[in-house]
N, CA, C and O of each residue as an XYZ file, in Angstrom:
500
protein
N       4.741     21.636    176.258
C       4.746     21.594    174.832
C       4.410     20.181    174.386
O       4.968     19.214    174.903
N       3.520     20.062    173.449
C       3.110     18.760    172.939
C       3.982     18.387    171.748
O       4.130     19.165    170.806
N       4.557     17.191    171.798
C       5.355     16.688    170.697
C       4.460     15.887    169.785
O       3.452     15.334    170.224
N       4.817     15.822    168.530
C       3.975     15.089    167.606
C       4.798     14.225    166.682
O       6.001     14.428    166.519
N       4.141     13.267    166.085
C       4.765     12.410    165.089
C       5.168     13.224    163.876
O       6.056     12.814    163.128
N       4.535     14.369    163.663
C       4.894     15.232    162.543
C       6.318     15.741    162.733
O       7.079     15.797    161.767
N       6.696     16.114    163.954
C       8.061     16.561    164.216
C       9.051     15.445    163.904
O      10.101     15.691    163.311
N       8.723     14.235    164.297
C       9.573     13.093    164.006
C       9.708     12.897    162.513
O      10.815     12.707    162.010
N       8.602     12.940    161.798
C       8.654     12.686    160.364
C       9.451     13.768    159.643
O      10.104     13.485    158.639
N       9.407     14.996    160.140
C      10.178     16.065    159.526
C      11.674     15.820    159.701
O      12.463     16.139    158.812
N      12.068     15.259    160.837
C      13.478     15.004    161.094
C      13.997     13.875    160.226
O      15.056     14.006    159.611
N      13.276     12.777    160.164
C      13.815     11.600    159.478
C      13.252     11.396    158.091
O      13.603     10.426    157.420
N      12.385     12.292    157.646
C      11.890     12.240    156.284
C      10.909     11.110    156.010
O      10.873     10.590    154.895
N      10.124     10.723    156.983
C       9.119      9.688    156.801
C       7.734     10.300    156.904
O       7.555     11.357    157.508
N       6.761      9.632    156.313
C       5.393     10.078    156.530
C       4.984      9.691    157.938
O       5.601      8.816    158.546
N       3.956     10.328    158.460
C       3.493     10.018    159.813
C       3.127      8.550    159.942
O       3.365      7.954    160.992
N       2.565      7.960    158.923
C       2.193      6.544    158.993
C       3.419      5.648    158.990
O       3.452      4.652    159.712
N       4.434      5.981    158.189
C       5.633      5.152    158.102
C       6.458      5.192    159.384
O       7.086      4.197    159.745
N       6.462      6.327    160.072
C       7.346      6.490    161.221
C       7.081      5.475    162.316
O       8.020      5.043    162.985
N       5.842      5.084    162.518
C       5.544      4.132    163.576
C       4.930      2.848    163.054
O       4.331      2.093    163.821
N       5.065      2.593    161.786
C       4.569      1.337    161.221
C       5.424      0.189    161.720
O       6.602      0.379    162.020
N       4.857     -0.978    161.809
C       5.631     -2.160    162.165
C       6.072     -2.193    163.606
O       7.148     -2.716    163.897
N       5.289     -1.657    164.518
C       5.613     -1.785    165.940
C       6.670     -0.828    166.441
O       7.508     -1.218    167.254
N       6.661      0.397    165.991
C       7.581      1.419    166.488
C       9.035      1.068    166.228
O       9.873      1.261    167.109
N       9.357      0.564    165.059
C      10.742      0.222    164.799
C      11.559      1.402    164.306
O      12.789      1.336    164.315
N      10.908      2.490    163.873
C      11.646      3.691    163.496
C      12.065      4.425    164.766
O      11.450      4.261    165.820
N      13.102      5.224    164.657
C      13.637      5.934    165.828
C      12.544      6.735    166.526
O      11.896      7.565    165.888
N      12.323      6.508    167.818
C      11.295      7.239    168.566
C      11.824      8.585    169.048
O      11.929      8.831    170.250
N      12.152      9.445    168.102
C      12.811     10.705    168.409
C      12.063     11.842    167.737
O      11.562     11.695    166.623
N      11.991     12.963    168.414
C      11.394     14.173    167.867
C      12.337     15.330    168.166
O      13.390     15.140    168.776
N      11.960     16.512    167.741
C      12.746     17.704    168.032
C      11.899     18.644    168.870
O      10.726     18.870    168.572
N      12.497     19.190    169.916
C      11.814     20.155    170.767
C      12.807     21.227    171.177
O      13.854     20.915    171.743
N      12.497     22.470    170.904
C      13.363     23.589    171.266
C      14.794     23.410    170.775
O      15.738     23.789    171.468
N      14.961     22.836    169.586
C      16.279     22.695    168.993
C      17.102     21.524    169.485
O      18.283     21.422    169.153
N      16.505     20.632    170.272
C      17.227     19.438    170.717
C      16.408     18.193    170.387
O      15.196     18.269    170.188
N      17.075     17.064    170.334
C      16.382     15.804    170.116
C      15.848     15.291    171.447
O      16.515     15.384    172.477
N      14.640     14.751    171.409
C      13.997     14.198    172.598
C      13.410     12.840    172.247
O      13.166     12.542    171.078
N      13.186     12.014    173.271
C      12.569     10.709    173.014
C      11.069     10.871    172.846
O      10.556     11.990    172.832
N      10.368      9.757    172.718
C       8.935      9.797    172.410
C       8.071     10.358    173.525
O       6.887     10.611    173.303
N       8.621     10.562    174.721
C       7.857     11.199    175.806
C       8.432     12.565    176.172
O       8.076     13.131    177.205
N       9.323     13.098    175.327
C       9.815     14.451    175.510
C      11.051     14.617    176.364
O      11.429     15.744    176.685
N      11.701     13.509    176.746
C      12.914     13.609    177.559
C      14.113     13.908    176.653
O      14.248     13.331    175.574
N      14.967     14.804    177.103
C      16.132     15.229    176.328
C      17.082     14.069    176.075
O      17.255     13.184    176.913
N      17.692     14.099    174.896
C      18.678     13.094    174.512
C      20.053     13.735    174.463
O      20.199     14.927    174.194
N      21.065     12.904    174.733
C      22.441     13.373    174.850
C      23.386     12.515    174.028
O      23.074     11.378    173.673
N      24.566     13.093    173.729
C      25.660     12.364    173.098
C      26.859     12.396    174.039
O      26.951     13.248    174.922
N      27.782     11.449    173.833
C      28.959     11.276    174.694
C      30.199     11.338    173.811
O      30.340     10.536    172.888
N      31.099     12.280    174.083
C      32.269     12.513    173.229
C      33.112     11.266    172.937
O      33.540     11.104    171.795
N      33.375     10.374    173.903
C      34.227      9.221    173.600
C      33.604      8.170    172.669
O      34.312      7.277    172.205
N      32.308      8.254    172.388
C      31.662      7.285    171.496
C      32.171      7.418    170.067
O      32.723      8.445    169.674
N      31.969      6.348    169.300
C      32.233      6.387    167.866
C      30.925      6.091    167.151
O      29.916      5.795    167.792
N      30.938      6.171    165.844
C      29.735      5.910    165.058
C      29.315      4.445    165.122
O      28.196      4.105    164.738
N      30.202      3.576    165.602
C      29.870      2.154    165.649
C      29.894      1.547    167.046
O      29.595      0.364    167.208
N      30.248      2.348    168.065
C      30.290      1.773    169.412
C      30.052      2.815    170.496
O      30.295      4.008    170.318
N      29.565      2.309    171.630
C      29.324      3.143    172.803
C      30.449      2.936    173.806
O      30.842      1.802    174.080
N      30.962      4.023    174.349
C      31.963      3.960    175.406
C      31.301      4.007    176.776
O      31.991      4.005    177.795
N      29.968      4.048    176.814
C      29.220      4.155    178.072
C      28.491      2.834    178.331
O      27.424      2.578    177.773
N      29.081      2.015    179.176
C      28.523      0.705    179.526
C      28.561      0.551    181.048
O      29.112      1.407    181.741
N      27.990     -0.513    181.563
C      28.024     -0.787    182.999
C      27.438      0.344    183.821
O      26.309      0.774    183.582
N      28.209      0.830    184.797
C      27.755      1.903    185.678
C      27.443      3.184    184.936
O      26.529      3.920    185.307
N      28.194      3.448    183.898
C      27.925      4.634    183.086
C      26.519      4.553    182.505
O      25.766      5.525    182.555
N      26.164      3.391    181.952
C      24.844      3.228    181.338
C      23.716      3.256    182.360
O      22.566      3.505    182.000
N      24.028      3.002    183.636
C      23.006      3.116    184.678
C      22.618      4.583    184.865
O      21.454      4.891    185.123
N      23.589      5.487    184.734
C      23.328      6.919    184.866
C      22.916      7.571    183.551
O      22.196      8.569    183.535
N      23.381      6.994    182.460
C      23.108      7.510    181.121
C      22.482      6.383    180.303
O      23.156      5.798    179.456
N      21.208      6.067    180.537
C      20.576      4.949    179.823
C      20.589      5.172    178.312
O      20.198      6.233    177.826
N      21.039      4.164    177.583
C      21.021      4.292    176.121
C      19.597      4.326    175.593
O      18.691      3.746    176.191
N      19.404      5.002    174.480
C      18.113      4.980    173.798
C      18.064      3.669    173.026
O      18.580      3.561    171.913
N      17.432      2.679    173.642
C      17.434      1.312    173.131
C      16.610      1.213    171.858
O      15.533      1.798    171.744
N      17.136      0.466    170.911
C      16.446      0.199    169.647
C      16.060     -1.272    169.616
O      16.805     -2.119    170.110
N      14.892     -1.586    169.036
C      14.530     -2.999    168.909
C      15.460     -3.706    167.921
O      16.092     -3.061    167.085
N      15.536     -5.014    168.023
C      16.415     -5.797    167.148
C      16.088     -5.579    165.676
O      16.974     -5.663    164.825
N      14.819     -5.300    165.370
C      14.403     -5.115    163.974
C      14.245     -3.642    163.604
O      13.451     -3.303    162.727
N      14.994     -2.773    164.265
C      14.878     -1.330    164.034
C      15.129     -0.979    162.573
O      16.034     -1.515    161.932
N      14.313     -0.073    162.066
C      14.462      0.427    160.699
C      15.278      1.705    160.730
O      14.812      2.730    161.228
N      16.494      1.652    160.200
C      17.315      2.847    160.128
C      16.748      3.767    159.055
O      16.232      3.296    158.040
N      16.840      5.071    159.274
C      16.291      6.032    158.326
C      17.092      7.322    158.367
O      17.249      7.930    159.426
N      17.595      7.737    157.219
C      18.325      8.997    157.142
C      19.510      9.012    158.080
O      20.364      8.128    158.012
N      19.576      9.997    158.950
C      20.682     10.134    159.887
C      20.520      9.247    161.123
O      21.423      9.177    161.956
N      19.370      8.568    161.246
C      19.146      7.664    162.377
C      19.634      6.266    162.020
O      19.161      5.654    161.063
N      20.583      5.773    162.801
C      21.150      4.447    162.618
C      21.143      3.738    163.964
O      20.715      4.309    164.967
N      21.609      2.516    163.989
C      21.747      1.793    165.255
C      23.174      1.290    165.393
O      23.880      1.089    164.404
N      23.581      1.092    166.637
C      24.862      0.454    166.930
C      24.573     -0.758    167.800
O      23.512     -0.849    168.418
N      25.512     -1.682    167.846
C      25.415     -2.815    168.761
C      26.212     -2.482    170.008
O      27.368     -2.067    169.931
N      25.578     -2.669    171.163
C      26.222     -2.383    172.450
C      27.005     -3.599    172.938
O      26.842     -4.698    172.407
N      27.845     -3.407    173.936
C      28.655     -4.493    174.497
C      27.806     -5.664    174.970
O      28.242     -6.812    174.899
N      26.592     -5.385    175.453
C      25.720     -6.451    175.958
C      24.897     -7.112    174.853
O      24.073     -7.980    175.138
N      25.109     -6.713    173.600
C      24.396     -7.297    172.474
C      23.118     -6.572    172.088
O      22.534     -6.870    171.046
N      22.670     -5.626    172.908
C      21.461     -4.867    172.567
C      21.806     -3.818    171.510
O      22.976     -3.571    171.219
N      20.765     -3.207    170.943
C      20.951     -2.152    169.956
C      20.619     -0.804    170.580
O      19.810     -0.708    171.502
N      21.252      0.220    170.062
C      21.045      1.585    170.535
C      20.898      2.498    169.334
O      21.596      2.344    168.332
N      19.973      3.462    169.443
C      19.805      4.457    168.398
C      20.978      5.429    168.397
O      21.520      5.770    169.448
N      21.356      5.864    167.217
C      22.374      6.899    167.037
C      21.823      7.920    166.046
O      20.998      7.592    165.194
N      22.280      9.137    166.167
C      21.896     10.192    165.235
C      23.169     10.806    164.663
O      24.028     11.272    165.411
N      23.287     10.806    163.359
C      24.442     11.382    162.676
C      25.757     10.860    163.257
O      26.701     11.621    163.470
N      25.803      9.549    163.508
C      27.019      8.914    163.997
C      27.258      9.034    165.489
O      28.328      8.659    165.969
N      26.289      9.547    166.237
C      26.442      9.711    167.683
C      25.378      8.908    168.417
O      24.193      9.219    168.294
N      25.765      7.874    169.188
C      24.787      7.141    169.990
C      24.028      8.096    170.927
O      24.588      9.076    171.418
N      22.756      7.793    171.162
C      21.877      8.659    171.955
C      21.588      8.065    173.330
O      21.424      6.855    173.482
N      21.531      8.950    174.330
C      21.314      8.561    175.722
C      20.316      9.488    176.403
O      20.076     10.611    175.961
N      19.747      8.987    177.484
C      18.969      9.787    178.427
C      19.869     10.062    179.626
O      20.939      9.464    179.740
N      19.455     10.956    180.520
C      20.231     11.282    181.733
C      19.341     11.020    182.929
O      18.227     11.537    183.003
N      19.822     10.224    183.862
C      19.032      9.787    185.012
C      18.518     10.958    185.851
O      17.485     10.829    186.508
N      19.210     12.088    185.843
C      18.799     13.229    186.670
C      17.798     14.157    185.993
O      17.291     15.080    186.632
N      17.507     13.936    184.727
C      16.407     14.670    184.092
C      15.117     14.017    184.563
O      14.924     12.816    184.372
N      14.245     14.784    185.169
C      13.032     14.228    185.778
C      11.760     14.438    184.960
O      10.850     13.610    184.994
N      11.700     15.548    184.225
C      10.491     15.854    183.468
C      10.869     16.262    182.044
O      11.985     16.722    181.802
N       9.941     16.095    181.106
C      10.226     16.526    179.741
C      10.695     17.979    179.721
O      10.136     18.839    180.401
N      11.719     18.227    178.936
C      12.280     19.574    178.839
C      13.483     19.801    179.729
O      14.223     20.762    179.517
N      13.708     18.938    180.734
C      14.913     19.070    181.562
C      16.145     18.850    180.697
O      16.141     18.007    179.800
N      17.199     19.610    180.969
C      18.455     19.483    180.222
C      19.644     19.506    181.176
O      20.686     20.078    180.856
N      19.494     18.887    182.342
C      20.523     18.978    183.381
C      21.800     18.204    183.053
O      22.810     18.373    183.736
N      21.773     17.367    182.028
C      22.964     16.595    181.679
C      23.913     17.310    180.733
O      25.034     16.849    180.517
N      23.479     18.430    180.166
C      24.312     19.127    179.190
C      25.590     19.634    179.850
O      25.534     20.419    180.797
N      26.746     19.185    179.349
C      28.037     19.630    179.850
C      28.603     18.805    180.991
O      29.717     19.078    181.438
N      27.875     17.798    181.483
C      28.369     16.979    182.597
C      29.721     16.371    182.217
O      29.865     15.759    181.158
N      30.695     16.548    183.086
C      32.023     15.992    182.873
C      32.738     16.515    181.641
O      33.803     16.013    181.284
N      32.172     17.505    180.995
C      32.747     18.052    179.776
C      32.610     17.149    178.566
O      33.072     17.492    177.477
N      31.969     15.977    178.751
C      31.842     15.000    177.664
C      30.416     14.754    177.183
O      30.211     14.109    176.154
N      29.434     15.261    177.917
C      28.030     14.995    177.591
C      27.398     16.263    177.035
O      27.570     17.354    177.578
N      26.656     16.094    175.932
C      26.074     17.249    175.247
C      24.648     16.916    174.791
O      24.330     15.776    174.450
N      23.824     17.926    174.797
C      22.480     17.753    174.228
C      22.609     17.352    172.769
O      23.437     17.891    172.034
N      21.783     16.402    172.358
C      21.788     15.963    170.956
C      20.981     16.986    170.152
O      19.831     17.282    170.477
N      21.588     17.506    169.122
C      20.942     18.523    168.290
C      20.925     18.070    166.836
O      21.890     17.489    166.340
N      19.805     18.347    166.158
C      19.729     17.972    164.738
C      20.620     18.852    163.881
O      20.676     18.673    162.664
C-alpha cells in the first residue's frame, strides 16, 4: 500500500505543501489501515506508563522501542505535539501519547508490537 502526504494532511489538517514545508518539521505520520505509521509505513505504538509530557521508555527500553524523534524546531499541529525526552531530544506525541517504533517490526505493515507486555498498543487516530 502506498502512503501519501494527503493521508498525513487529512490527519493533522494541513495542506500537502504545509505538511513538509521547512525541512519536514511537521509530524512525519500518516494513517494506514486504521493505525498511525511513520513516513516509510512502519507502525507506531504508544506505551501505557507514558504521560502527555514525558516518556517512561528510556535507555534499554528505547533501544527496543525507538522514539519517533522530532527535530528541535518541530511544528506542532492539531493533536500532534512534542515532548522532551530524558536525553534532551524531542519526540512526537499524538493526542497526549508519545509515539514509538518497535525493533521487531521489519517491514511496513508489521504490527508485532501490539500488546507486548500488556503496555504497548498500536497508535490509532
